[in-house]
C-alpha positions in Angstrom: -5.3 34.1 -16.3 -5.5 30.5 -17.0 -3.6 27.7 -15.6 -0.8 27.9 -18.9 0.1 31.1 -17.9 0.4 30.5 -14.3 3.0 27.5 -15.1 4.6 29.6 -17.6 4.7 32.5 -15.1 6.3 30.1 -12.6 8.8 28.6 -14.9 10.0 32.2 -15.8 10.5 33.3 -12.4 12.5 30.3 -11.6 14.5 31.0 -14.7 15.1 34.5 -13.6 18.1 35.7 -11.5 15.5 36.3 -8.3 14.4 32.9 -8.6 17.7 31.4 -9.1 18.9 32.5 -6.4 15.9 32.3 -4.2 16.1 28.5 -4.8 20.0 28.3 -4.6 19.7 29.8 -0.8 16.8 27.5 -0.2 18.6 24.9 -0.8 21.6 25.6 0.6 19.5 26.6 3.7 17.6 22.8 3.5 21.0 21.3 3.4 22.5 22.8 6.7 19.2 22.5 8.2 19.1 18.6 7.3 23.0 18.3 8.6 22.7 20.0 11.8 19.7 18.2 13.1 20.6 14.6 11.8 21.2 13.3 15.0 18.0 14.9 16.3 15.7 13.0 13.3 17.3 9.8 13.3 17.2 9.7 17.1 13.5 10.1 17.2 12.9 7.3 14.3 12.3 4.6 16.6 9.4 6.6 18.3 8.0 7.8 14.8 7.8 3.8 14.1 5.9 3.0 17.2 3.6 6.0 16.8 3.1 4.8 13.1 1.4 1.6 14.4 -1.7 2.8 15.6 -1.7 5.0 12.7 -1.6 1.9 10.5 -4.2 -0.4 12.1 -6.8 2.7 12.0 -6.4 3.4 8.3 -5.8 -0.5 7.2 -8.7 -1.7 9.6 -11.1 1.2 9.0 -13.3 -0.3 7.0 -14.4 -3.0 8.8 -17.4 -2.4 10.5 -17.0 -4.8 13.3 -18.5 -8.1 13.6 -21.1 -7.3 11.1 -18.4 -6.7 8.8 -16.7 -10.2 9.3 -20.3 -11.9 9.1 -20.6 -10.2 5.5 -17.2 -11.8 4.6 -18.2 -15.1 5.5 -21.7 -15.3 4.0 -20.1 -13.8 0.5 -17.7 -17.1 0.8 -20.2 -19.4 1.6 -22.3 -18.4 -1.3 -19.4 -18.7 -3.8 -19.0 -22.2 -2.5 -22.2 -23.1 -3.0 -22.2 -22.2 -6.4 -19.0 -23.9 -7.2 -21.1 -27.3 -6.0 -19.0 -27.5 -2.8 -21.3 -28.6 0.3 -20.9 -26.0 3.4 -20.5 -28.8 6.1 -17.7 -30.6 4.7 -16.2 -32.4 1.9 -18.1 -34.2 -0.8 
């Protein structure tokens, strides 16, 4: 069975009576789950934002290799300035 047959099989199931009833019940259950736990979810959002900060630092600064990574950036910047005719020490 290839991928196209699986997709057609899923689409056929979703259009069947059993599929429609299952999707409708899941939608209703999801709606009531969100409505009943609305206060709990939004009460935790400030804490979720605080927990997100370390994760952002980890993923956004993960590419730096400490001091060596910063030296690589400054060296490439100096080389770019040399090729443009600028001096390293100051103005022309």
